[in-house]
C-alpha positions as CSV (number, residue, x, y, z in Angstrom):
1,M,-8.0,-29.2,-11.1
2,P,-7.7,-27.5,-14.5
3,L,-7.9,-23.9,-13.0
4,D,-5.1,-24.8,-10.4
5,F,-2.9,-26.0,-13.2
6,L,-3.5,-23.1,-15.3
7,L,-2.5,-20.6,-12.3
8,R,0.5,-22.6,-11.6
9,L,1.7,-22.6,-15.1
10,M,1.1,-18.8,-15.3
11,R,3.0,-18.1,-12.3
12,D,5.8,-20.4,-13.1
13,P,8.8,-18.1,-14.2
14,R,10.8,-21.1,-15.9
15,E,8.0,-21.2,-18.5
16,P,8.0,-19.1,-21.7
17,K,6.3,-16.0,-21.4
18,S,3.9,-16.8,-24.4
19,K,2.8,-20.0,-22.6
20,R,2.2,-18.2,-19.5
21,L,0.1,-15.6,-21.2
22,E,-2.0,-18.2,-22.8
23,A,-2.6,-19.8,-19.4
24,A,-3.7,-16.4,-17.8
25,K,-6.1,-15.8,-20.6
26,A,-7.6,-19.2,-20.3
27,A,-7.8,-18.8,-16.2
28,A,-9.1,-15.2,-16.4
29,P,-12.8,-16.1,-17.0
30,F,-12.9,-18.4,-14.0
31,C,-11.2,-15.7,-11.7
32,H,-12.8,-12.5,-13.0
33,P,-16.1,-12.9,-14.7
34,K,-17.2,-10.5,-17.2
35,L,-19.8,-8.0,-16.2
36,S,-23.1,-8.3,-17.9
37,A,-26.1,-5.7,-18.3
38,V,-29.3,-6.4,-16.2
39,E,-32.7,-5.1,-16.7
40,A,-33.9,-3.0,-14.0
41,K,-37.3,-3.9,-12.5
42,L,-39.3,-1.9,-9.9
43,S,-40.9,-4.1,-7.2
44,S,-44.0,-1.7,-6.6
45,T,-46.8,-1.5,-9.0
46,Q,-47.8,1.9,-7.7
47,E,-47.0,4.8,-10.1
48,A,-44.6,7.4,-8.6
49,P,-46.3,10.7,-7.3
50,R,-46.1,13.7,-9.6
51,V,-44.4,16.8,-8.6
52,S,-45.0,20.2,-9.9
53,I,-42.3,23.0,-9.7
54,A,-43.1,26.5,-10.6
55,V,-40.3,28.8,-12.0
56,S,-40.5,32.6,-12.3
57,F,-38.0,34.7,-14.2
58,V,-37.5,38.2,-13.2
59,D,-35.4,41.1,-14.7
60,P,-32.6,42.3,-12.6
61,P,-32.9,45.9,-11.1
62,D,-31.3,48.5,-13.5
63,N,-28.4,49.0,-11.2
64,A,-27.4,45.2,-10.9
65,L,-24.4,45.7,-13.0
66,D,-22.9,48.7,-11.4
């Protein structure tokens, strides 16, 4: 098989380093596929519930920094 040949060539210490590197480059996509972006899709058609949050700001007491 071509991939087996490339891997054998890549691992053979008697071969020149440049030849082994080229074999590694050629074999890499078959051993380690590139990651790709995927589109996220919701499985539900219902809208998410809305949530309200109330925030209050208060002044610190006069002696807070003492």
